[in-house]
C-alpha positions in Angstrom: 93.1 60.3 14.1 91.0 63.4 14.5 92.2 66.9 13.6 92.0 67.9 17.2 94.2 65.1 18.3 96.7 65.9 15.5 96.6 69.6 16.5 97.3 68.6 20.1 100.2 66.4 19.2 101.6 69.1 16.9 101.2 71.7 19.8 103.0 69.3 22.2 105.9 68.7 19.8 106.2 72.5 19.4 106.3 72.9 23.2 109.0 70.3 23.6 111.1 71.8 20.8 110.7 75.3 22.2 111.8 74.1 25.7 114.8 72.3 24.2 115.8 75.5 22.3 115.4 77.6 25.4 117.7 75.2 27.4 120.2 75.4 24.5 120.2 79.2 24.5 120.5 79.4 28.3 123.4 77.0 28.1 125.2 79.0 25.4 124.6 82.2 27.3 125.9 80.9 30.7 124.8 82.0 34.2 123.6 85.5 34.8 124.1 86.0 38.6 122.8 89.6 38.6 119.5 88.6 37.1 119.2 85.6 39.4 119.7 87.8 42.5 117.2 90.4 41.2 114.6 87.7 40.5 115.2 86.1 43.9 114.8 89.4 45.7 111.7 90.2 43.7 110.2 86.9 44.6 111.0 87.4 48.3 109.5 90.9 48.2 106.3 89.6 46.6 106.0 86.9 49.3 106.6 89.6 52.0 103.9 91.8 50.4 101.5 88.8 50.7 102.4 88.2 54.3 104.0 84.9 53.5 107.7 85.8 54.2 109.3 84.6 56.3 107.4 81.5 56.2 106.9 79.1 59.1 109.6 76.5 59.6 108.7 72.9 59.3 109.1 70.9 62.6 112.2 69.1 61.6 114.0 72.3 60.6 112.8 74.0 63.8 114.3 71.2 65.9 117.6 71.5 64.0 117.7 75.2 64.7 117.0 74.7 68.3 119.8 72.1 68.5 122.3 74.5 67.0 121.2 77.3 69.4 121.7 74.9 72.4 125.2 74.0 71.1 126.2 77.6 70.7 124.9 78.5 74.1 127.0 75.6 75.6 130.0 76.7 73.6 129.5 80.3 74.9 129.2 79.2 78.5 132.3 77.1 78.3 134.3 79.9 76.7 133.2 82.3 79.5 134.2 79.7 82.2 137.6 79.3 80.5 138.2 83.0 80.5 137.4 83.4 84.2 139.8 80.7 85.3 
């Protein structure tokens, strides 16, 4: 086995060990909701700055939104009719 191959395997083992240790530390520490919210807002701001937020909906999601809007419009019409009776 060449030294480059051995070095690559050693590097890979180190990466796997580091990832396992990171997961262990995160598990011990528990959730950090404030940081999660801050990181999410930061990501959304970055997307907005790039002109990518809000992103386009996929066709399936768009149909679902339209179906919900139609249902709410029907509910609203029926509620108005019930109030006028």
